[in-house]
TORVEXMI-508078 format. One record per residue: residue in one letter; x, y, z of N, C-alpha, C in turn; residue number from 0. Coordinates in Angstrom, 2 decimals. Layout:
N
PT migu     n_x     n_y     n_z    ca_x    ca_y    ca_z     c_x     c_y     c_z torpa
PT    a       X       Y       Z       X       Y       Z       X       Y       Z   NUM
...
END
This chain:
238
PT migu     n_x     n_y     n_z    ca_x    ca_y    ca_z     c_x     c_y     c_z torpa
PT    x  176.08  146.72  152.53  176.40  146.80  151.10  175.69  148.01  150.49     0
PT    x  176.47  148.86  149.83  175.93  150.07  149.24  175.34  149.77  147.86     1
PT    x  174.37  150.62  147.43  173.73  150.43  146.12  174.57  151.05  145.01     2
PT    x  175.81  150.58  144.90  176.72  151.11  143.88  177.56  149.97  143.31     3
PT    x  178.20  150.26  142.19  179.21  149.36  141.62  180.52  150.13  141.54     4
PT    x  181.61  149.50  141.95  182.94  150.10  141.85  183.75  149.33  140.82     5
PT    x  184.27  150.05  139.82  185.03  149.42  138.74  186.41  150.07  138.65     6
PT    x  187.48  149.38  139.07  188.82  149.94  138.91  189.16  150.08  137.43     7
PT    x  189.72  151.24  137.02  190.07  151.37  135.60  191.51  151.80  135.37     8
PT    x  192.28  152.01  136.42  193.73  152.12  136.30  194.31  151.86  137.68     9
PT    x  195.58  152.10  137.87  196.22  151.77  139.14  195.90  152.78  140.25    10
PT    x  195.23  153.88  139.90  195.01  154.93  140.88  193.53  155.26  141.13    11
PT    x  192.66  154.96  140.16  191.27  155.41  140.26  190.27  154.28  140.02    12
PT    x  189.05  154.51  140.51  187.92  153.61  140.26  186.74  154.43  139.76    13
PT    x  185.88  153.76  138.99  184.63  154.36  138.55  183.53  153.92  139.50    14
PT    x  182.79  154.87  140.06  181.67  154.58  140.94  180.38  154.79  140.14    15
PT    x  179.50  153.79  140.14  178.22  153.89  139.43  177.09  153.75  140.44    16
PT    x  176.26  154.79  140.55  175.13  154.78  141.47  173.86  155.15  140.70    17
PT    x  172.71  154.67  141.16  171.48  154.92  140.40  170.27  155.07  141.31    18
PT    x  169.19  155.59  140.72  167.90  155.69  141.42  166.79  155.66  140.39    19
PT    x  165.62  155.20  140.83  164.43  155.18  139.98  163.29  155.93  140.65    20
PT    x  162.38  156.45  139.84  161.21  157.15  140.36  160.01  156.78  139.51    21
PT    x  158.88  156.45  140.15  157.68  156.08  139.42  156.42  156.62  140.08    22
PT    x  155.45  157.04  139.28  154.16  157.55  139.74  154.30  158.83  140.55    23
PT    x  155.38  159.57  140.27  155.61  160.87  140.91  155.82  161.90  139.81    24
PT    x  154.97  162.90  139.73  155.09  163.89  138.67  153.77  164.61  138.46    25
PT    x  153.46  164.97  137.20  152.28  165.76  136.91  151.28  165.07  135.99    26
PT    x  151.45  163.77  135.76  150.45  163.04  135.00  149.23  162.79  135.89    27
PT    x  148.07  162.66  135.25  146.81  162.55  136.00  146.82  161.39  136.97    28
PT    x  147.44  160.27  136.60  147.41  159.09  137.45  148.63  158.97  138.37    29
PT    x  149.48  159.99  138.42  150.59  159.96  139.37  150.06  160.01  140.80    30
PT    x  150.65  159.25  141.68  150.19  159.17  143.07  150.66  160.36  143.90    31
PT    x  151.80  160.93  143.54  152.31  162.14  144.19  152.44  163.21  143.13    32
PT    x  151.75  164.32  143.30  151.73  165.39  142.30  152.75  166.47  142.66    33
PT    x  153.85  166.51  141.94  154.89  167.52  142.15  155.50  167.90  140.80    34
PT    x  156.12  169.07  140.69  156.77  169.47  139.44  157.90  168.51  139.07    35
PT    x  158.16  168.38  137.77  159.22  167.47  137.32  160.60  167.91  137.78    36
PT    x  160.77  169.20  137.98  162.03  169.70  138.52  162.30  169.08  139.89    37
PT    x  161.25  168.97  140.70  161.37  168.36  142.02  161.64  166.87  141.93    38
PT    x  160.96  166.20  140.99  161.16  164.76  140.80  162.63  164.47  140.49    39
PT    x  163.19  165.20  139.54  164.57  164.96  139.14  165.56  165.31  140.24    40
PT    x  165.27  166.40  140.97  166.17  166.81  142.05  166.32  165.69  143.07    41
PT    x  165.20  165.12  143.50  165.26  164.11  144.55  165.82  162.78  144.05    42
PT    x  165.57  162.45  142.80  166.17  161.24  142.25  167.69  161.41  142.12    43
PT    x  168.10  162.59  141.65  169.53  162.90  141.60  170.13  162.84  142.99    44
PT    x  169.43  163.38  143.95  169.91  163.42  145.33  170.28  162.02  145.83    45
PT    x  169.39  161.05  145.61  169.64  159.69  146.07  170.91  159.12  145.43    46
PT    x  170.99  159.22  144.11  172.12  158.63  143.40  173.44  159.33  143.73    47
PT    x  173.41  160.65  143.83  174.67  161.36  144.09  175.14  161.12  145.52    48
PT    x  174.21  160.97  146.47  174.60  160.67  147.85  175.23  159.29  147.93    49
PT    x  174.67  158.33  147.21  175.27  156.99  147.17  176.68  157.05  146.58    50
PT    x  176.83  157.82  145.52  178.12  157.97  144.86  179.15  158.59  145.81    51
PT    x  178.79  159.69  146.45  179.72  160.39  147.34  180.02  159.57  148.60    52
PT    x  179.01  158.85  149.11  179.23  158.02  150.29  180.26  156.94  150.02    53
PT    x  180.35  156.50  148.78  181.33  155.49  148.39  182.68  156.11  148.02    54
PT    x  182.79  157.44  148.18  184.05  158.10  147.91  184.18  158.67  146.52    55
PT    x  183.09  158.66  145.74  183.16  159.13  144.36  182.98  160.63  144.24    56
PT    x  183.70  161.23  143.31  183.52  162.63  142.93  182.70  162.62  141.65    57
PT    x  181.44  163.12  141.67  180.57  163.02  140.49  181.18  163.65  139.25    58
PT    x  181.07  162.94  138.12  181.62  163.46  136.86  180.56  163.50  135.76    59
PT    x  179.47  162.73  135.90  178.45  162.73  134.86  177.13  162.21  135.42    60
PT    x  176.01  162.66  134.80  174.68  162.19  135.16  173.98  161.71  133.88    61
PT    x  173.36  160.54  133.96  172.63  159.97  132.83  171.16  159.86  133.23    62
PT    x  170.28  160.51  132.44  168.85  160.56  132.74  168.07  159.70  131.77    63
PT    x  167.25  158.79  132.30  166.35  157.95  131.50  164.93  158.46  131.75    64
PT    x  164.37  159.16  130.76  163.11  159.88  130.94  161.94  159.14  130.29    65
PT    x  160.96  158.76  131.11  159.73  158.14  130.62  158.51  159.02  130.92    66
PT    x  158.76  160.32  131.12  157.68  161.26  131.46  157.12  161.97  130.22    67
PT    x  157.79  161.82  129.07  157.39  162.51  127.85  158.41  163.56  127.45    68
PT    x  158.28  164.09  126.24  159.24  165.08  125.74  159.19  166.40  126.49    69
PT    x  158.00  166.85  126.83  157.83  168.19  127.40  158.59  168.42  128.70    70
PT    x  158.64  167.44  129.61  159.29  167.70  130.91  160.83  167.68  130.87    71
PT    x  161.45  167.40  129.72  162.91  167.21  129.69  163.67  168.38  130.33    72
PT    x  163.35  169.59  129.92  164.09  170.75  130.44  163.90  170.90  131.95    73
PT    x  162.69  170.62  132.42  162.45  170.68  133.87  163.27  169.63  134.61    74
PT    x  163.34  168.44  134.05  164.11  167.36  134.68  165.58  167.74  134.76    75
PT    x  166.12  168.27  133.67  167.52  168.69  133.66  167.74  169.81  134.67    76
PT    x  166.76  170.72  134.77  166.87  171.82  135.72  166.94  171.30  137.16    77
PT    x  166.17  170.26  137.47  166.21  169.68  138.81  167.57  169.11  139.14    78
PT    x  168.18  168.44  138.16  169.54  167.91  138.36  170.52  169.05  138.56    79
PT    x  170.40  170.09  137.77  171.29  171.24  137.88  171.16  171.92  139.24    80
PT    x  169.94  171.94  139.79  169.76  172.51  141.13  170.58  171.74  142.17    81
PT    x  170.58  170.41  142.04  171.38  169.59  142.95  172.87  169.82  142.77    82
PT    x  173.30  169.94  141.53  174.72  170.19  141.25  175.15  171.55  141.81    83
PT    x  174.28  172.55  141.69  174.60  173.87  142.23  174.71  173.84  143.75    84
PT    x  173.84  173.06  144.39  173.90  172.93  145.84  175.23  172.32  146.28    85
PT    x  175.77  171.44  145.45  177.05  170.80  145.73  178.24  171.58  145.19    86
PT    x  177.94  172.70  144.52  178.98  173.54  143.90  179.82  172.73  142.91    87
PT    x  179.13  171.91  142.11  179.77  171.12  141.06  179.38  171.72  139.71    88
PT    x  180.35  172.30  139.02  180.05  173.04  137.79  180.45  172.32  136.51    89
PT    x  181.24  171.25  136.62  181.75  170.60  135.41  181.23  169.17  135.25    90
PT    x  180.04  168.90  135.77  179.43  167.57  135.65  178.50  167.57  134.44    91
PT    x  178.74  166.69  133.49  177.96  166.65  132.26  176.69  165.82  132.44    92
PT    x  175.60  166.29  131.80  174.31  165.61  131.86  173.94  165.11  130.47    93
PT    x  173.58  163.84  130.38  173.11  163.28  129.12  171.91  162.38  129.42    94
PT    x  171.33  161.79  128.38  170.21  160.89  128.62  169.34  160.70  127.40    95
PT    x  168.18  160.11  127.62  167.28  159.78  126.53  165.83  159.83  127.01    96
PT    x  164.92  160.09  126.07  163.49  160.14  126.37  162.75  159.08  125.58    97
PT    x  161.85  158.37  126.23  160.93  157.48  125.53  159.86  158.34  124.88    98
PT    x  159.96  158.53  123.55  159.03  159.42  122.85  158.11  158.67  121.89    99
PT    x  158.31  157.38  121.74  157.44  156.61  120.84  156.10  156.26  121.49   100
PT    x  156.12  156.07  122.81  154.90  155.67  123.51  154.74  156.54  124.75   101
PT    x  153.49  156.81  125.09  153.18  157.64  126.25  152.70  156.77  127.41   102
PT    x  153.34  156.92  128.55  152.96  156.17  129.74  151.85  156.89  130.50   103
PT    x  151.04  156.13  131.24  149.96  156.70  132.01  150.47  157.40  133.27   104
PT    x  151.63  156.96  133.77  152.24  157.57  134.95  153.67  157.98  134.63   105
PT    x  154.18  158.94  135.37  155.55  159.42  135.19  156.54  158.38  135.70   106
PT    x  157.69  158.32  135.04  158.75  157.42  135.48  160.08  157.94  134.96   107
PT    x  161.11  157.74  135.76  162.46  158.07  135.28  163.48  157.23  136.02   108
PT    x  164.63  157.07  135.38  165.79  156.43  135.99  166.96  157.39  135.90   109
PT    x  167.83  157.36  136.86  168.95  158.30  136.88  170.20  157.62  137.38   110
PT    x  171.30  157.83  136.65  172.59  157.24  137.01  173.60  158.36  137.24   111
PT    x  174.35  158.27  138.33  175.45  159.19  138.59  176.76  158.41  138.51   112
PT    x  177.67  158.90  137.69  178.99  158.32  137.56  179.99  159.18  138.35   113
PT    x  180.85  158.53  139.10  181.83  159.26  139.89  183.21  158.64  139.78   114
PT    x  184.20  159.43  140.09  185.59  158.98  140.06  186.13  158.97  141.48   115
PT    x  186.75  157.86  141.86  187.27  157.72  143.21  188.74  157.32  143.17   116
PT    x  189.53  157.95  144.01  190.91  157.53  144.18  190.92  156.21  144.95   117
PT    x  191.65  155.22  144.44  191.70  153.92  145.09  192.23  154.04  146.52   118
PT    x  193.05  155.04  146.76  193.66  155.22  148.08  192.67  155.75  149.11   119
PT    x  191.52  156.29  148.67  190.58  156.89  149.61  189.74  155.83  150.32   120
PT    x  189.71  155.89  151.65  188.95  154.95  152.47  187.66  155.60  152.94   121
PT    x  186.54  154.91  152.77  185.24  155.47  153.19  184.53  154.58  154.20   122
PT    x  185.16  153.50  154.63  184.53  152.57  155.55  185.21  152.63  156.92   123
PT    x  184.45  152.32  157.96  184.98  152.19  159.32  184.63  150.82  159.85   124
PT    x  185.55  150.21  160.61  185.28  148.93  161.25  184.45  149.17  162.52   125
PT    x  183.48  148.31  162.75  182.60  148.49  163.90  183.36  148.33  165.21   126
PT    x  183.06  149.22  166.16  183.58  149.09  167.52  182.61  149.77  168.46   127
PT    x  182.69  149.44  169.75  181.79  150.05  170.73  182.10  151.52  170.97   128
PT    x  183.25  151.99  170.48  183.64  153.38  170.67  183.03  154.31  169.61   129
PT    x  182.57  153.76  168.51  182.03  154.59  167.45  180.75  155.31  167.90   130
PT    x  180.57  156.52  167.38  179.38  157.30  167.65  178.49  157.31  166.41   131
PT    x  177.17  157.40  166.62  176.20  157.36  165.53  175.30  158.60  165.58   132
PT    x  174.91  159.07  164.41  173.94  160.16  164.32  173.10  159.99  163.08   133
PT    x  171.88  160.51  163.14  171.02  160.63  161.97  170.95  162.11  161.63   134
PT    x  171.25  162.45  160.40  171.18  163.85  159.96  169.96  163.99  159.06   135
PT    x  169.01  164.85  159.46  167.73  164.97  158.77  166.70  164.06  159.41   136
PT    x  165.52  163.98  158.79  164.43  163.14  159.29  163.94  162.23  158.17   137
PT    x  163.48  161.01  158.49  162.93  160.13  157.46  161.55  160.62  157.01   138
PT    x  161.44  160.93  155.72  160.19  161.43  155.14  159.91  160.68  153.85   139
PT    x  158.64  160.57  153.50  158.27  159.85  152.29  157.01  160.47  151.69   140
PT    x  156.86  160.35  150.36  155.67  160.84  149.68  155.51  162.34  149.82   141
PT    x  154.29  162.78  150.11  154.00  164.21  150.22  154.72  164.87  151.39   142
PT    x  155.16  164.07  152.38  155.92  164.63  153.50  157.19  165.33  153.03   143
PT    x  157.78  164.82  151.96  159.03  165.39  151.45  158.83  166.85  151.05   144
PT    x  157.65  167.16  150.52  157.33  168.53  150.12  156.82  169.34  151.30   145
PT    x  155.93  168.73  152.08  155.28  169.45  153.19  156.24  169.74  154.33   146
PT    x  157.28  168.90  154.51  158.24  169.08  155.61  159.66  169.21  155.06   147
PT    x  159.81  169.92  153.96  161.11  170.01  153.31  162.17  170.66  154.19   148
PT    x  161.73  171.40  155.22  162.70  172.01  156.14  163.36  170.99  157.05   149
PT    x  162.89  169.72  157.01  163.48  168.64  157.79  164.39  167.75  156.94   150
PT    x  164.50  168.04  155.65  165.34  167.25  154.74  166.79  167.67  154.88   151
PT    x  167.68  166.74  155.10  169.10  167.04  155.24  169.63  167.66  153.95   152
PT    x  170.26  168.82  154.01  170.79  169.46  152.80  171.91  168.64  152.16   153
PT    x  171.93  168.63  150.84  173.02  167.95  150.14  174.37  168.52  150.53   154
PT    x  174.42  169.83  150.75  175.70  170.46  151.10  176.23  169.94  152.44   155
PT    x  175.32  169.67  153.40  175.74  169.10  154.68  176.29  167.69  154.48   156
PT    x  175.59  166.91  153.66  176.07  165.55  153.38  177.46  165.60  152.77   157
PT    x  177.67  166.50  151.83  178.96  166.63  151.17  180.06  166.99  152.17   158
PT    x  179.79  167.95  153.03  180.81  168.39  154.00  181.13  167.29  155.01   159
PT    x  180.09  166.62  155.52  180.32  165.58  156.52  181.05  164.39  155.90   160
PT    x  180.76  164.10  154.64  181.43  162.96  153.97  182.93  163.17  153.82   161
PT    x  183.36  164.44  153.90  184.78  164.75  153.72  185.55  164.87  155.04   162
PT    x  184.84  164.73  156.17  185.51  164.79  157.46  186.26  163.48  157.72   163
PT    x  187.48  163.58  158.16  188.28  162.39  158.42  187.65  161.56  159.53   164
PT    x  187.74  160.24  159.39  187.20  159.28  160.37  185.69  159.41  160.54   165
PT    x  185.01  159.73  159.45  183.54  159.76  159.44  183.05  158.92  158.26   166
PT    x  182.07  158.09  158.50  181.46  157.26  157.46  180.01  157.72  157.30   167
PT    x  179.59  158.03  156.08  178.22  158.46  155.83  177.48  157.40  155.01   168
PT    x  176.16  157.36  155.20  175.36  156.32  154.55  173.93  156.83  154.34   169
PT    x  173.49  157.06  153.10  172.12  157.53  152.87  171.09  156.50  153.35   170
PT    x  169.97  156.98  153.85  168.89  156.10  154.30  167.80  156.10  153.23   171
PT    x  167.39  154.91  152.82  166.39  154.78  151.77  165.05  154.31  152.29   172
PT    x  164.32  153.60  151.45  162.94  153.24  151.74  162.81  152.17  152.83   173
PT    x  163.89  151.46  153.14  163.80  150.41  154.16  164.09  150.92  155.56   174
PT    x  164.47  152.17  155.68  164.61  152.77  157.00  165.99  152.70  157.61   175
PT    x  166.13  153.39  158.74  167.42  153.57  159.41  167.98  152.25  159.94   176
PT    x  167.15  151.47  160.61  167.63  150.21  161.19  168.21  149.30  160.12   177
PT    x  167.51  149.18  158.99  168.01  148.36  157.89  169.38  148.83  157.44   178
PT    x  169.56  150.15  157.31  170.82  150.67  156.81  171.96  150.47  157.81   179
PT    x  171.66  150.54  159.10  172.69  150.26  160.11  173.23  148.85  159.92   180
PT    x  172.33  147.92  159.69  172.77  146.52  159.51  173.46  146.31  158.18   181
PT    x  173.20  147.16  157.20  173.93  147.10  155.94  175.34  147.68  156.11   182
PT    x  175.47  148.69  156.94  176.78  149.29  157.19  177.73  148.30  157.85   183
PT    x  177.18  147.53  158.78  177.98  146.58  159.55  177.32  145.20  159.50   184
PT    x  177.48  144.50  158.38  176.76  143.24  158.18  177.15  142.13  159.14   185
PT    x  178.28  142.27  159.82  178.69  141.24  160.78  178.08  141.46  162.16   186
PT    x  177.38  142.57  162.32  176.69  142.86  163.57  175.18  142.63  163.37   187
PT    x  174.49  142.33  164.46  173.04  142.18  164.41  172.43  143.20  165.36   188
PT    x  171.95  144.29  164.78  171.37  145.37  165.58  169.85  145.28  165.49   189
PT    x  169.19  145.17  166.62  167.72  145.10  166.66  167.14  146.45  167.05   190
PT    x  165.84  146.59  166.85  165.15  147.83  167.21  165.33  148.16  168.68   191
PT    x  165.31  147.14  169.54  165.40  147.34  170.98  166.77  147.86  171.41   192
PT    x  167.78  147.70  170.57  169.13  148.14  170.91  169.38  149.60  170.56   193
PT    x  168.44  150.22  169.84  168.67  151.57  169.32  167.90  152.60  170.14   194
PT    x  168.61  153.65  170.57  168.01  154.75  171.31  168.16  156.03  170.49   195
PT    x  167.03  156.62  170.08  167.04  157.85  169.30  165.64  158.45  169.28   196
PT    x  165.54  159.71  168.92  164.22  160.35  168.82  163.66  160.28  167.41   197
PT    x  164.30  159.51  166.53  163.89  159.38  165.13  163.32  157.99  164.91   198
PT    x  162.29  157.88  164.09  161.67  156.60  163.76  162.63  155.79  162.89   199
PT    x  163.19  154.71  163.43  164.23  153.95  162.73  163.66  152.92  161.76   200
PT    x  162.34  152.76  161.73  161.72  151.79  160.82  161.04  152.46  159.63   201
PT    x  160.86  153.77  159.70  160.14  154.49  158.67  160.98  154.70  157.42   202
PT    x  160.33  154.67  156.26  161.00  154.96  154.99  161.52  156.39  154.99   203
PT    x  162.72  156.57  154.45  163.28  157.91  154.28  163.14  158.37  152.84   204
PT    x  162.26  157.69  152.08  161.98  158.13  150.70  163.24  158.39  149.90   205
PT    x  163.34  159.60  149.32  164.52  159.94  148.50  165.70  160.39  149.35   206
PT    x  166.09  159.53  150.31  167.25  159.81  151.17  167.14  161.18  151.84   207
PT    x  166.02  161.41  152.51  165.84  162.69  153.20  166.70  162.80  154.45   208
PT    x  167.27  161.69  154.89  168.21  161.70  156.01  169.34  160.74  155.71   209
PT    x  170.40  160.84  156.50  171.52  159.91  156.33  172.16  159.62  157.67   210
PT    x  172.86  158.51  157.72  173.59  158.12  158.92  175.01  158.65  158.85   211
PT    x  175.51  159.10  159.98  176.92  159.46  160.11  177.49  158.65  161.27   212
PT    x  178.55  157.93  161.00  179.23  157.13  162.02  180.64  157.68  162.13   213
PT    x  181.09  157.95  163.35  182.34  158.70  163.47  183.09  158.37  164.75   214
PT    x  184.37  158.67  164.69  185.22  158.57  165.87  184.77  159.63  166.87   215
PT    x  184.78  159.32  168.18  184.32  160.29  169.18  185.02  161.65  169.08   216
PT    x  186.25  161.66  168.63  186.97  162.92  168.52  186.42  163.85  167.46   217
PT    x  185.54  163.34  166.58  184.96  164.15  165.51  183.54  164.60  165.81   218
PT    x  183.05  164.27  167.01  181.64  164.56  167.30  181.33  166.06  167.20   219
PT    x  182.16  166.90  167.77  181.89  168.34  167.74  181.83  168.86  166.31   220
PT    x  182.73  168.37  165.46  182.75  168.79  164.06  181.48  168.35  163.35   221
PT    x  181.05  167.12  163.59  179.82  166.61  162.96  178.61  167.40  163.42   222
PT    x  178.51  167.66  164.73  177.37  168.40  165.28  177.33  169.81  164.70   223
PT    x  178.48  170.47  164.64  178.52  171.84  164.13  178.17  171.90  162.65   224
PT    x  178.58  170.88  161.90  178.29  170.85  160.46  176.82  170.55  160.21   225
PT    x  176.26  169.59  160.95  174.86  169.19  160.75  173.89  170.21  161.33   226
PT    x  174.29  170.94  162.35  173.43  171.95  162.95  172.11  171.37  163.44   227
PT    x  171.00  172.01  163.10  169.68  171.60  163.59  169.21  170.27  163.02   228
PT    x  169.92  169.75  162.02  169.53  168.46  161.42  170.12  167.27  162.18   229
PT    x  170.95  167.53  163.18  171.64  166.47  163.91  170.71  165.79  164.90   230
PT    x  170.68  164.45  164.87  169.92  163.64  165.82  170.82  162.51  166.34   231
PT    x  171.05  162.49  167.61  171.93  161.46  168.20  171.25  160.10  168.13   232
PT    x  172.05  159.07  167.90  171.56  157.69  167.89  172.56  156.85  168.67   233
PT    x  172.06  156.08  169.61  172.92  155.20  170.42  172.54  153.76  170.19   234
PT    x  173.55  152.90  170.19  173.32  151.46  170.07  173.81  150.80  171.35   235
PT    x  172.91  150.17  172.10  173.23  149.52  173.34  173.45  148.03  173.13   236
PT    x  174.51  147.52  173.68  174.81  146.09  173.59  174.24  145.35  174.79   237
END
């Protein structure tokens, strides 16, 4: 089950609603991870937009809930714009609100991405032993996201792979790769012992620093070429 809501609004399209939250990450004295607000917003946007696109949505708007104070607003918007530029999306509107009556001791924000999906578009694959699995990027969390940013799967790669026919993509969050595999195919029971890969399948991937790609064997070359050095093979043994 994906962290999104799908709402049909006519006979041809659906509204996709995806969201992410961030807390204690920013430039306040008591924040646990000290990074610029532009970075905070970029990674929060990244999570929500990947969820939206994985569900087949084309992003149309971003809503920012800012609890960091008035001053960081422009930086937060800039972080979102950086993500939109990486995806080559120029007509996505940004709106939101700031809590300006009270000052919090730690930074916090919420972010919603709205997307439009054609009802005819299919983004799911039925499980079979013939399907191939890959992890694109590496699971990183906290300061690792900044210190090892060259291991973070690019948004542009996620976008391209999500558009390949017979490929299913799925962002990995804080519960790790194994958890997400079982969310992709809830009728299957995949254990740690069944998975063969060089990536830690139990580690948090923080702000979706990696994602799963599941694909028909005929698309493997295309997926590998698109993912490049971020490609990590994953096998599930029965």
